[in-house]
Every structure is written in C-alpha cells, then in structure tokens.
C-alpha positions as CSV (number, residue, x, y, z in Angstrom):
1,K,28.0,1.8,-33.0
2,P,24.3,3.4,-32.8
3,A,22.8,0.0,-33.3
4,V,24.9,-1.4,-30.3
5,S,23.5,1.6,-27.9
6,M,19.8,0.7,-29.2
7,G,20.5,-2.9,-28.1
8,Q,21.6,-1.9,-24.7
9,K,18.7,0.4,-23.9
10,Q,16.1,-2.4,-24.7
11,P,16.9,-4.9,-21.9
12,T,16.8,-2.1,-19.5
13,A,13.5,-1.0,-20.4
14,E,11.8,-4.8,-20.0
15,P,12.7,-5.3,-16.2
16,K,11.3,-2.0,-15.2
17,T,7.8,-3.0,-17.0
18,E,7.9,-6.4,-15.2
19,Q,8.7,-5.1,-12.0
20,K,5.8,-2.4,-12.0
21,A,3.2,-5.3,-12.9
22,A,4.3,-7.3,-10.1
23,T,4.1,-4.6,-7.3
24,A,0.5,-3.8,-8.7
25,D,-0.4,-7.5,-8.6
26,T,1.0,-8.5,-5.5
27,Q,0.7,-5.2,-3.2
28,Q,3.8,-6.1,-1.3
29,E,4.8,-3.2,1.0
30,V,4.6,-2.6,4.8
31,I,3.0,1.1,5.7
32,V,3.2,1.9,9.5
33,K,1.2,4.9,10.8
34,A,1.9,6.2,14.1
35,Q,-0.1,8.5,16.0
36,F,1.5,10.0,19.2
37,T,-0.6,10.8,22.1
38,D,2.4,12.1,24.2
39,R,6.2,13.3,23.5
40,C,8.3,10.1,22.7
41,W,11.8,9.4,21.6
42,T,11.4,7.1,18.4
43,K,13.5,5.4,15.8
44,V,12.1,3.7,12.7
45,E,14.2,1.6,10.2
46,A,12.9,0.6,6.5
47,D,14.3,-2.3,5.1
48,G,17.7,-1.8,7.2
49,K,18.0,1.9,6.8
50,T,17.3,4.1,9.4
51,V,14.5,6.6,8.0
52,F,13.5,8.4,11.3
53,E,15.1,9.1,14.7
54,G,14.3,11.5,17.3
55,T,11.8,13.1,19.6
56,V,8.0,13.6,18.6
57,D,5.8,15.7,20.2
58,K,2.1,14.9,21.3
59,G,-0.3,15.3,18.7
60,K,1.9,14.4,15.6
61,T,1.2,11.8,13.3
62,F,3.7,10.0,11.0
63,S,3.7,7.3,8.3
64,W,6.4,5.3,7.2
65,N,6.6,2.6,4.4
66,G,8.9,-0.2,3.2
67,K,9.2,-3.1,0.9
68,N,9.9,-5.6,3.4
69,K,9.9,-4.7,7.0
70,I,9.9,-1.8,9.6
71,I,11.5,-1.9,13.1
72,M,10.1,0.8,15.1
73,T,11.8,1.5,18.5
74,A,9.7,3.9,20.9
75,G,11.1,5.1,24.0
76,N,7.6,5.8,25.5
77,A,5.6,2.7,24.0
78,G,2.3,4.0,25.9
79,A,2.3,7.1,23.7
80,V,2.3,5.4,20.2
81,A,-0.7,3.8,18.8
82,V,0.0,2.1,15.5
83,T,-1.8,1.1,12.2
84,V,-0.1,-1.5,9.8
85,N,-1.4,-1.4,6.4
86,G,-5.1,0.1,7.7
87,K,-5.2,-2.3,10.5
88,S,-4.9,-1.0,14.0
89,Q,-2.6,-2.4,16.2
90,G,-3.3,-0.5,19.5
91,K,-0.6,0.9,21.7
92,L,3.1,-0.3,21.1
93,G,3.3,-1.1,25.2
94,A,3.0,0.8,28.3
95,V,3.8,4.4,29.4
96,G,7.6,4.9,29.9
97,E,8.2,1.3,28.5
98,V,10.8,1.2,25.7
99,V,9.6,-1.3,23.0
100,E,11.1,-2.5,19.7
101,K,8.7,-3.8,17.1
102,E,9.0,-5.2,13.9
103,F,6.4,-5.1,11.2
104,S,6.7,-7.1,8.0
105,T,5.1,-7.7,4.7
106,A,4.2,-11.3,6.1
107,D,2.1,-9.8,9.1
108,A,0.5,-7.6,6.1
109,G,0.0,-9.9,3.5
110,H,-3.3,-11.4,4.6
111,G,-5.7,-9.4,2.8
112,E,-5.8,-11.6,-0.6
C-alpha cells in the first residue's frame, strides 16, 4: 500500500512544475490599474468572476489581475484613468458616461 500512495503523489508534482515554468516564460496575465479622480461606481470581472463591485471615492487607486481577461464597468467613466500591463490607456470615457471595457492578454501581450 505505501508504494501505491507514493505513485499517486509523483504525477501531481510534475504538472505544477511545468505550469510554473510556462507562466515564467510567457508572462500571460492582464494587470489593470485604475486611478479614480472622482467618485465612481465600478464593477470588475476577472476571468468571468466578479472581483470588485462598489462605489470608489476620489483619489483611490486599485489594481486587479486576471489570467485571460478583465472586464471593467464604470458608472462615471471620466473619473477613471486606466493602465493595462504598465501601458496608460487614459480615461475610460466621458464624465457621467457608463462604459464597459474588456482588457485581455491579447491586448497586453505585445511586449515580446
């Protein structure tokens, strides 16, 4: 019986090592940093899961990351300046405008 349990542990250790190496090589991730210049209701989804929803006060800065994509909805798009993987995207839209933007690894992966 001990030989069987050791045999089960070995296969699970190998994929984790491969996964880490792949992540280090490709750097496939979306990092969205949002700076708020006024109050703004905001909802953020990372890889299909809601990771933030609420009203953000003026002067706050948030950062979210996802493996594939981030969808950000802003109730006052002119109050939110966004940076994606270190590249400034400017304001999401006009003051008082409701805007939904999607950021993905395809947008961010031009740094090779």
